[in-house]
C-alpha positions as CSV (number, residue, x, y, z in Angstrom):
1,M,136.8,107.1,76.1
2,A,133.9,107.6,78.3
3,S,133.5,110.1,81.5
4,L,131.7,109.7,84.5
5,T,130.8,112.3,87.0
6,F,130.0,111.2,90.5
7,R,128.1,114.2,92.5
8,N,126.7,114.6,96.0
9,I,129.8,112.3,97.7
10,P,130.1,113.5,101.6
11,E,133.3,115.3,102.3
12,D,134.7,112.8,104.7
13,V,134.1,110.0,102.0
14,K,136.0,112.3,99.3
15,R,138.8,112.9,102.1
16,L,139.2,109.3,102.8
17,F,139.0,108.3,98.9
18,H,141.8,111.3,98.8
19,Q,144.0,109.4,101.6
20,R,143.5,106.3,99.6
21,A,144.6,107.4,96.4
22,A,147.5,109.2,97.7
23,A,148.7,106.3,99.5
24,N,148.6,103.9,96.1
25,G,150.6,106.7,94.3
26,R,147.6,107.8,92.2
27,S,145.6,110.5,91.6
28,M,141.7,110.3,92.5
29,E,140.9,109.8,89.4
30,E,143.1,107.1,88.5
31,E,142.3,105.8,91.9
32,G,138.5,105.7,90.5
33,R,139.4,104.1,87.7
34,Q,141.4,101.4,89.1
35,L,138.1,100.8,91.5
36,I,135.6,100.8,88.7
37,L,137.8,98.3,86.5
38,E,138.6,95.7,90.0
39,A,134.8,95.8,90.6
40,V,133.7,94.9,86.8
41,R,136.7,93.0,85.5
42,P,135.5,89.0,85.5
43,Q,137.2,87.0,88.4
44,G,140.6,85.4,87.9
45,Q,141.5,87.9,85.2
46,P,144.9,89.7,86.1
47,A,144.8,93.6,85.9
48,R,146.2,95.7,83.2
49,E,149.6,97.2,84.2
50,S,150.0,100.8,82.9
51,I,152.9,101.6,81.0
52,G,154.3,103.7,84.0
53,Q,153.8,100.8,86.2
54,M,155.7,98.7,83.2
55,I,158.5,101.4,82.7
56,Y,159.0,101.3,86.8
57,R,158.8,97.8,87.3
58,L,161.5,97.4,84.1
59,S,163.9,100.1,85.6
60,R,164.5,98.5,88.6
61,P,168.1,96.9,89.6
62,G,168.3,93.3,88.9
63,Y,165.8,93.0,85.6
64,D,167.5,91.6,82.9
65,L,166.1,92.3,79.3
66,P,165.5,88.9,77.3
67,E,167.9,88.3,74.5
68,V,167.0,89.0,70.9
69,P,167.4,86.4,68.7
70,D,169.6,87.7,65.3
71,S,167.4,88.6,62.6
72,P,168.4,90.2,59.0
73,A,167.2,93.5,60.1
74,S,169.8,93.4,62.8
75,Y,172.4,93.1,60.1
76,A,171.0,96.4,57.9
77,G,174.0,98.6,57.7
78,Q,176.5,96.4,58.3
79,E,179.0,95.5,55.1
80,D,180.1,91.8,54.4
81,E,183.5,91.4,55.1
């Protein structure tokens, strides 16, 4: 992955950016990534969900996992009766 470094950012801007990242529950680095992605993503394309966001969403009460249809692999190790 590529890296970017920003220099000569005014202290008040850095402080506000830090507050924004904290309000969104992100590090400053992750907040910067999200802002860049939003700025360059084509309009109408949904944001990608991070693995942490997906795990959080799926672990909330009331979320039901989809039923998986039976497959030959689901019977592996079972003896015929």
